[in-house]
C-alpha positions as CSV (number, residue, x, y, z in Angstrom):
1,M,4.2,18.1,-36.1
2,A,8.0,18.6,-34.7
3,P,10.5,18.3,-37.2
4,P,11.8,15.0,-37.5
5,T,14.4,13.8,-35.2
6,N,18.0,14.0,-35.7
7,P,19.9,11.1,-37.4
8,A,22.7,11.0,-35.1
9,T,20.5,10.5,-32.4
10,L,18.7,7.8,-33.6
11,D,21.8,5.7,-34.4
12,A,22.8,6.4,-30.9
13,L,19.7,4.7,-29.7
14,D,19.6,2.3,-32.3
15,Q,23.6,1.2,-30.8
16,L,22.0,1.1,-27.0
17,V,19.6,-1.2,-28.5
18,A,21.9,-3.5,-30.2
19,V,24.0,-3.4,-26.9
20,I,21.1,-4.6,-24.6
21,A,20.5,-7.1,-26.9
22,Q,23.9,-8.6,-26.7
23,L,24.2,-8.3,-23.1
24,R,20.6,-10.5,-23.0
25,H,22.0,-13.2,-25.6
26,P,21.5,-16.6,-24.6
27,E,24.8,-17.6,-25.5
28,T,27.2,-15.1,-25.2
29,G,25.5,-12.9,-23.3
30,C,26.0,-11.3,-19.6
31,P,25.1,-13.8,-16.8
32,W,23.9,-10.9,-14.7
33,D,21.8,-9.2,-17.3
34,L,20.2,-12.9,-18.3
35,K,19.2,-13.7,-14.7
36,Q,17.2,-10.4,-14.7
37,T,13.5,-10.2,-15.1
38,P,11.2,-7.3,-14.8
39,Q,10.6,-8.0,-11.0
40,T,14.1,-8.2,-9.9
41,L,14.9,-4.6,-11.7
42,I,12.1,-2.9,-10.0
43,P,14.5,-1.6,-7.3
44,Y,16.9,-0.4,-10.4
45,V,13.8,1.2,-11.9
46,I,13.4,3.2,-8.5
47,E,17.1,3.9,-7.6
48,E,17.9,5.6,-11.4
49,A,14.9,7.4,-10.9
50,Y,15.8,9.1,-7.5
51,E,19.7,9.7,-8.9
52,V,18.0,11.9,-11.8
53,V,16.3,13.7,-9.0
54,D,19.3,14.3,-7.4
55,A,21.3,15.6,-10.6
56,L,18.8,17.5,-11.4
57,R,18.4,19.8,-8.0
58,Q,22.3,19.5,-8.3
59,E,21.9,21.3,-11.9
60,E,25.3,19.9,-13.2
61,P,24.5,19.0,-16.9
62,D,26.8,16.3,-17.0
63,A,25.5,14.5,-14.2
64,I,21.9,15.3,-15.4
65,A,23.0,13.5,-18.4
66,E,24.8,10.3,-17.2
67,E,21.6,9.4,-15.0
68,L,19.3,10.0,-17.8
69,G,21.1,7.4,-19.2
70,D,21.2,5.0,-16.4
71,L,17.4,5.5,-16.4
72,L,17.0,5.1,-20.6
73,L,19.1,1.8,-19.7
74,Q,16.5,0.6,-17.6
75,V,13.2,1.5,-20.0
76,V,15.3,-0.5,-22.8
77,L,16.0,-3.4,-21.4
78,Q,12.5,-3.9,-19.8
79,A,11.8,-3.8,-23.6
80,Q,14.2,-6.4,-24.0
81,I,12.9,-8.3,-21.7
82,A,9.8,-8.0,-23.1
83,Q,10.3,-8.3,-26.6
84,E,12.0,-12.0,-25.8
85,A,8.8,-12.7,-23.9
86,G,6.7,-11.8,-27.2
87,S,5.0,-9.3,-25.0
88,F,5.8,-5.9,-26.5
89,D,8.7,-3.9,-27.5
90,L,10.6,-0.7,-27.2
91,R,8.8,0.6,-30.9
92,A,5.5,-0.1,-29.1
93,I,6.5,1.9,-25.9
94,A,7.7,4.9,-28.4
95,Q,4.4,4.5,-30.5
96,G,1.8,4.2,-27.5
97,I,3.6,7.4,-25.6
98,T,3.6,9.5,-28.9
99,E,-0.1,8.4,-29.5
100,K,-1.1,9.5,-25.9
101,L,0.6,12.8,-26.3
102,V,-0.9,13.7,-29.8
103,R,-4.4,12.7,-28.2
104,R,-4.3,14.3,-24.8
105,H,-3.0,17.3,-26.6
106,P,-5.8,18.3,-29.0
107,H,-5.0,22.0,-28.5
108,V,-2.1,21.5,-29.9
109,F,-2.2,18.8,-32.6
110,G,-6.4,19.4,-33.2
111,D,-8.5,22.5,-33.5
112,T,-9.6,22.6,-29.7
113,T,-8.4,26.0,-27.6
114,V,-8.0,26.4,-24.1
115,A,-7.2,29.2,-22.0
116,D,-4.9,28.2,-19.6
117,A,-2.8,25.7,-18.1
118,E,-5.8,24.8,-15.5
119,E,-8.5,23.9,-18.4
120,V,-5.1,21.6,-20.3
121,N,-5.1,20.0,-17.5
122,R,-9.0,19.3,-17.1
123,N,-9.2,18.6,-20.8
124,W,-6.2,15.9,-20.1
125,E,-8.6,13.8,-17.0
126,A,-11.3,14.0,-19.4
127,I,-9.4,12.2,-22.3
128,K,-7.7,10.3,-19.8
129,A,-10.8,9.0,-18.4
130,A,-12.5,8.4,-22.1
131,E,-9.6,6.3,-23.0
132,K,-10.0,3.9,-20.0
133,G,-13.7,4.0,-20.9
134,E,-14.4,5.7,-17.0
135,A,-17.3,8.1,-16.6
136,H,-15.5,11.5,-15.7
137,N,-16.4,12.5,-13.0
138,P,-13.9,15.5,-11.3
139,D,-15.3,14.9,-7.9
140,L,-14.8,11.6,-7.7
141,L,-11.0,11.8,-5.9
142,S,-11.0,8.1,-4.3
143,P,-9.4,6.4,-7.5
144,K,-7.3,9.1,-8.2
145,L,-5.7,9.4,-4.4
146,S,-5.7,5.2,-4.4
147,K,-3.3,5.4,-7.4
148,Y,-1.4,8.0,-5.3
149,N,-1.0,6.0,-2.8
150,R,0.1,3.3,-5.3
151,T,2.6,4.8,-7.3
152,L,4.3,7.4,-5.2
153,P,6.6,7.3,-2.7
154,P,4.4,7.6,0.7
155,L,5.7,11.2,1.7
156,M,5.0,12.5,-1.8
157,A,1.8,10.3,-2.1
158,A,0.8,12.1,1.6
159,M,1.2,15.4,0.1
160,K,-0.8,15.2,-2.9
161,I,-3.5,13.3,-1.2
162,S,-3.7,16.0,1.1
163,Q,-3.2,18.5,-1.6
164,K,-6.2,17.1,-3.5
165,A,-8.4,16.7,-0.4
166,A,-8.5,20.0,0.3
167,K,-9.0,21.3,-2.8
168,A,-12.2,19.3,-2.7
169,G,-13.4,20.9,0.7
170,F,-11.9,18.3,2.8
171,E,-10.1,20.7,5.1
172,W,-9.9,22.9,8.0
173,D,-10.8,26.0,8.9
174,S,-8.1,27.5,10.1
175,V,-4.2,26.2,10.6
176,E,-5.0,25.9,14.3
177,G,-7.8,23.0,13.7
178,V,-4.8,21.6,12.3
179,W,-2.2,22.1,15.1
180,A,-5.4,20.8,17.4
181,K,-5.4,17.9,15.5
182,F,-1.6,17.5,15.4
183,E,-1.8,17.3,19.6
184,E,-4.1,14.7,19.4
185,E,-2.8,12.6,17.0
186,L,0.5,12.7,19.1
187,Q,-1.3,11.6,22.1
188,E,-3.1,8.7,20.4
189,F,0.6,7.8,19.4
190,K,2.2,8.1,22.8
191,T,-0.8,5.8,24.1
192,A,-0.4,3.3,21.2
193,L,3.3,2.9,22.3
194,A,2.4,2.3,25.9
195,E,-0.3,0.1,25.9
196,E,-1.4,-1.2,21.9
197,P,0.3,-3.9,19.5
198,K,3.0,-2.8,17.2
199,E,-0.1,-3.1,14.2
200,N,-1.7,0.0,16.4
201,Q,1.3,1.7,17.1
202,E,2.2,1.9,13.4
203,G,-1.3,3.4,12.3
204,E,-0.9,6.1,15.3
205,L,2.4,6.8,13.5
206,G,1.3,7.4,10.0
207,D,-1.7,9.2,11.6
208,L,0.8,11.4,13.4
209,L,2.7,11.9,9.8
210,F,-0.1,12.6,8.0
211,T,-1.5,15.5,10.1
212,I,2.6,16.8,10.0
213,V,2.2,16.6,6.2
214,N,-0.8,18.8,6.4
215,I,0.8,21.4,8.6
216,A,3.5,21.8,5.9
217,R,1.1,22.0,2.9
218,W,-0.7,25.4,5.2
219,H,2.6,26.9,5.5
220,D,3.1,25.8,1.9
221,L,6.4,23.8,2.8
222,D,7.5,20.6,1.3
223,P,8.0,17.7,3.4
224,S,10.2,15.6,1.1
225,A,12.5,18.4,0.9
226,A,12.6,19.3,4.2
227,L,13.4,15.4,5.0
228,Q,15.8,15.6,2.6
229,G,17.7,18.6,3.9
230,T,17.4,17.2,6.9
231,N,19.1,14.2,6.5
232,R,22.0,15.4,4.2
233,R,22.8,18.2,7.4
234,F,22.9,14.9,9.5
235,I,25.4,12.9,7.5
236,H,27.7,16.6,7.0
237,R,27.6,16.8,10.8
238,F,28.3,13.2,11.3
239,E,31.1,13.4,8.8
240,Q,32.7,16.1,10.5
241,V,32.4,14.2,13.6
242,E,33.9,11.2,12.1
243,T,36.8,13.7,11.1
244,V,38.1,15.4,14.3
245,A,37.1,12.0,16.1
246,G,40.4,10.1,17.3
247,R,39.2,6.8,17.7
248,P,36.1,4.6,16.9
249,L,32.6,6.3,17.7
250,T,31.8,3.6,20.2
251,D,34.7,4.8,22.6
252,Y,32.9,7.7,23.2
253,S,30.3,8.3,25.7
254,L,27.2,10.0,25.1
255,E,28.0,13.6,26.4
256,E,31.6,13.6,24.4
257,L,29.6,12.6,21.2
258,E,27.2,15.4,22.1
259,A,30.5,17.8,22.2
260,L,31.3,16.7,19.0
261,W,28.0,17.0,17.2
262,Q,27.7,20.9,18.5
263,Q,31.5,21.4,17.3
264,A,30.8,19.6,14.1
265,K,27.3,22.4,13.8
266,A,28.9,25.1,15.0
267,K,31.7,24.4,12.3
268,L,29.6,23.8,9.2
269,K,27.5,26.6,10.6
270,Q,30.5,29.3,10.0
271,N,31.0,27.6,6.6
């Protein structure tokens, strides 16, 4: 087993727990914190997780530590609310994940031997299925795909679903087949926009986006990172346009805005 945690770390966690408990005190606590429920905090959990990801990508240690602290706040706050309701507490959370890690790493905490990370992953899935009382069937993918769809952002889920399905043999023979599917879905989307109700239009749009994700997979590209990069470039160019514009953008014609946009692209490319 690993050496015990530094006492100073435990003290810091105890202080955080105490602060959260005070914020939730029914008489002297913070009105905002007292209003929160597990459901109202969902947007903050998602937001803080994404901010952690952004800080990690920026590779800024101070920002990473700060954002991880914000995410830890959400964990402790959820635990405090659950404790007040008599459901569980932070100790149960920590103990549960500790026991799970020990169970699912028998090659570290037991006598099991493994050849590589792939075997570790197979063992993990088998142990996980046994814990849930499920018959472990590595060929049964639909439950896993459903979970990806429920728990991941849509673009990330689409990539994960595509990867797992392809690995199971649900795959085109060549990338040309994917491009043919793209052309088919594009035409179906155009037809839906012209002739069908909104529900069908959204369905065809989803099919088209899923096909684009498959094209990205074939070329070993990350669609989430690609779209985030496009968003970032758009913001930088838009910021440059606003910097050089001498009046509100609504006062410009489309042609003038296009000229400003091209200038911004050229300047940022130089830099």
